[in-house]
Each structure stands twice: as C-alpha cells, then as structure tokens.
C-alpha positions in Angstrom: -17.8 -42.7 66.8 -16.3 -46.2 66.9 -19.7 -47.7 67.3 -20.9 -46.6 63.9 -18.1 -47.7 61.7 -16.9 -51.2 60.6 -13.8 -52.6 62.2 -10.6 -52.8 60.1 -10.3 -49.1 59.8 -7.0 -48.5 61.6 -4.2 -47.4 59.3 -0.6 -48.2 60.4 1.4 -45.5 58.7 4.2 -46.5 56.3 7.8 -45.6 57.1 9.2 -42.5 55.4 11.6 -44.6 53.4 9.7 -47.9 52.9 10.9 -50.8 50.8 8.7 -52.1 48.0 6.8 -54.7 50.1 6.1 -52.2 52.9 4.7 -49.6 50.4 2.6 -52.1 48.5 1.1 -53.5 51.7 0.5 -50.0 53.1 -1.3 -48.9 50.0 -3.5 -52.0 50.0 -4.2 -51.8 53.8 -5.1 -48.1 53.6 -7.5 -48.7 50.8 -9.1 -51.6 52.8 -9.4 -49.3 55.8 -11.1 -46.6 53.8 -13.5 -49.1 52.2 -14.3 -50.5 55.7 -15.2 -47.0 56.9 -17.2 -46.0 53.8 -19.3 -49.1 53.9 -19.5 -49.7 57.7 -22.2 -49.3 60.3 -25.2 -49.4 58.0 -28.5 -51.3 58.0 -29.9 -53.4 55.2 -31.9 -50.5 53.7 -28.8 -48.3 53.4 -26.6 -51.1 52.0 -29.3 -51.9 49.4 -30.0 -48.2 48.4 -29.5 -47.5 44.7 -29.0 -44.2 43.0 -30.4 -44.5 39.5 -29.4 -44.9 36.8 -26.7 -46.9 38.5 -27.6 -50.3 40.0 -24.5 -50.3 42.3 -25.1 -50.6 46.1 -22.8 -50.6 49.0 -23.9 -54.2 49.8 -23.0 -55.3 46.3 -19.6 -53.6 46.6 -18.9 -55.4 49.9 -19.8 -58.8 48.5 -17.9 -58.2 45.3 -14.7 -57.2 47.0 -15.0 -60.2 49.3 -15.1 -62.3 46.2 -12.2 -60.4 44.7 -10.0 -61.0 47.8 -10.8 -64.7 48.0 -10.6 -65.4 44.2 -7.3 -63.5 43.7 -5.7 -65.4 46.5 -7.2 -68.7 45.3 -6.1 -68.2 41.7 -2.6 -66.9 42.5 -1.5 -68.1 46.0 -3.5 -70.8 47.7 -5.1 -72.6 44.7 -8.3 -73.2 46.6 -11.4 -71.2 47.3 -14.1 -71.9 49.9 -17.8 -71.0 50.5 -19.9 -69.4 49.3 -17.9 -69.0 46.1 -17.1 -72.7 45.5 -20.8 -73.5 45.0 -21.5 -70.8 42.4 -21.3 -71.3 38.7 -20.2 -67.8 37.7 -20.3 -68.5 34.0 -24.0 -69.4 34.3 -24.6 -66.6 36.8 -22.7 -63.5 35.8 -22.9 -60.7 38.4 -24.1 -63.2 41.1 -22.1 -61.4 43.8 -23.6 -58.0 43.0 -27.2 -59.3 42.7 -27.4 -61.6 45.7 -26.0 -59.1 48.2 -29.6 -57.8 48.6 -30.6 -61.1 50.1 -27.8 -61.0 52.7 -27.9 -59.3 56.2 -25.4 -56.5 57.0 -23.8 -58.8 59.6 -23.3 -61.5 57.0 -21.8 -59.1 54.4 -19.4 -57.5 56.9 -18.2 -60.9 58.2 -17.8 -62.2 54.6 -15.6 -59.3 53.6 -13.6 -59.3 56.9 -13.0 -63.0 56.6 -11.8 -62.7 53.0 -9.4 -59.9 53.9 -8.0 -62.0 56.8 -7.5 -65.0 54.5 -5.9 -62.8 51.9 -3.5 -61.2 54.5 -2.4 -64.6 55.7 -1.9 -66.0 52.2 0.2 -63.0 51.2 2.3 -63.1 54.4 3.1 -66.8 53.8 3.9 -66.2 50.1 6.2 -63.3 51.0 8.0 -65.4 53.5 8.4 -68.2 51.0 9.7 -66.3 48.1 9.0 -62.6 48.0 7.4 -60.4 45.3 9.3 -61.9 42.3 8.0 -65.4 42.8 5.5 -66.7 40.1 2.0 -67.4 41.3 -0.1 -70.4 40.5 -2.2 -68.7 37.7 -1.2 -69.1 34.1 -2.6 -66.8 31.4 -3.7 -68.2 28.0 -0.3 -66.9 26.7 1.5 -69.3 29.0 2.8 -66.4 31.2 2.6 -66.5 35.0 2.2 -63.3 36.9 4.4 -62.7 39.9 3.1 -61.8 43.4 4.0 -58.1 42.8 1.6 -57.9 39.9 -1.2 -59.6 41.9 -0.9 -57.2 44.8 -1.0 -54.2 42.5 -4.0 -55.5 40.6 -5.8 -56.3 43.9 -5.2 -52.7 45.0 -6.5 -51.5 41.7 -9.8 -53.2 42.4 -10.1 -51.1 45.6 -9.0 -48.0 43.8 -11.7 -48.4 41.3 -14.5 -49.1 43.8 -13.5 -46.6 46.5 -14.8 -43.8 44.3 -18.1 -45.6 44.0 -18.3 -46.2 47.8 -17.4 -42.6 48.5 -20.3 -41.2 46.4 -22.8 -43.8 47.5 -22.1 -43.3 51.2 -22.3 -39.5 51.0 -25.7 -39.8 49.4 -26.9 -42.1 52.2 -25.9 -40.1 55.3 -23.5 -37.4 54.3 -20.3 -39.1 55.6 -17.3 -37.6 53.8 -13.5 -37.6 54.3 -10.4 -39.1 52.9 -9.3 -41.3 55.8 -11.3 -42.9 58.6 -10.9 -41.4 62.1 -7.8 -42.9 63.7 -6.7 -43.6 67.3 -4.7 -40.7 68.8 -1.5 -42.9 68.6 -1.8 -43.1 64.8 -0.1 -40.0 63.4 1.7 -39.0 60.2 -1.0 -39.8 57.6 -0.2 -38.0 54.4 -3.8 -37.0 53.7 -6.8 -35.7 55.7 -7.1 -37.9 58.8 -9.9 -36.0 60.4 -12.6 -38.2 59.0 -16.0 -36.5 59.1 -16.2 -33.0 58.0 
C-alpha cells in the first residue's frame, strides 16, 4: 500500500495532555498527512479530473496549498518567497496556481508541495525557538495590527480544513479511496479517529 500513496502521511500522535504548541502542530501535521494521502499516488489524468460544475482538481489543490504554505511563511515569518511564486504577478493573474497545475507533471506538483511544507516546518520551528506563539509576525494589516504566530498557524490549518473536504470528495470519485486517516505504521497507535485507512 505504501507504493500508491504520497510520502508525508505518517501521523505522530499528540500527548494526552499537550501544551498549546504541541496541539497546534499536531492538528496541522495531521491535516497535512491526510491531504498527502488523499492526493497522492495519482497520474496526470487523475490529478486533472474535474467534476462539473466544479472546476476544482486535485492537482490544483496541491499547487494552491503549496502556494499557501510558502506565502504564509513568507508574509509572516521569513519575509521572502522563492520560485515559482516570486515570478508571478498574482494581481494580473488571479487563480494562476489553480489554472497552471494542469500544465505540471504529478512529480513536479508533489515535490512542490512537499518542499513548501518542509520550508514551512523549518520556519515555524525557528520562530518558535526565537519567541514562541505570542511573538508578532512580519505582516502588518491595513489597520496597523500585526498577527502573532499563533494566529498564523491557526489560519494555515484552516486552509487545510477547508480544502480537505474538497480533496476527500474528489479522490473518492476518482478511485473510491475513503477513510479518515491514512494507513499508519504498526508503531503508530492511539489516533483518535479511524486509522484503518481504506474501507
């Protein structure tokens, strides 16, 4: 089964009495793992399959969430963003990430998302070590207010929460894969929901 799912699907269970950082990171990592499973192991035709009237595709979701990971960290933590995003005028090309995913190979899309997740993890780890959840981030709203790292992590998780439902329905329509959590190694126990994967 491991051959037909994207890496990044292992979920390290949270302690029974986690602190705030542990719980926020667990929720985000679990959502990333579920997204990896629901979008993984597919060819270009499957990643580009639409279900009218919706124009959403799994490939578009992968590229969009790669952009979300990189842009949130660039806006709030690192103050810099790299390719392919730094060469795109998003004001002139709204929805570029969704549209152009159809031109990308599955390998490119998977690597793009995985790379963005890794950069995000590293940026958050450094920020937590340097000041914790209460520290203000680099972004300033029009009101002059600056969000703290806590808010950024919650909003990033909200992006996954919103799109996991889309991915769940799209994937089931493609090949019937259903389940709440990806299959886990035998050493991973104690998940609070269905950890059997395929049903």
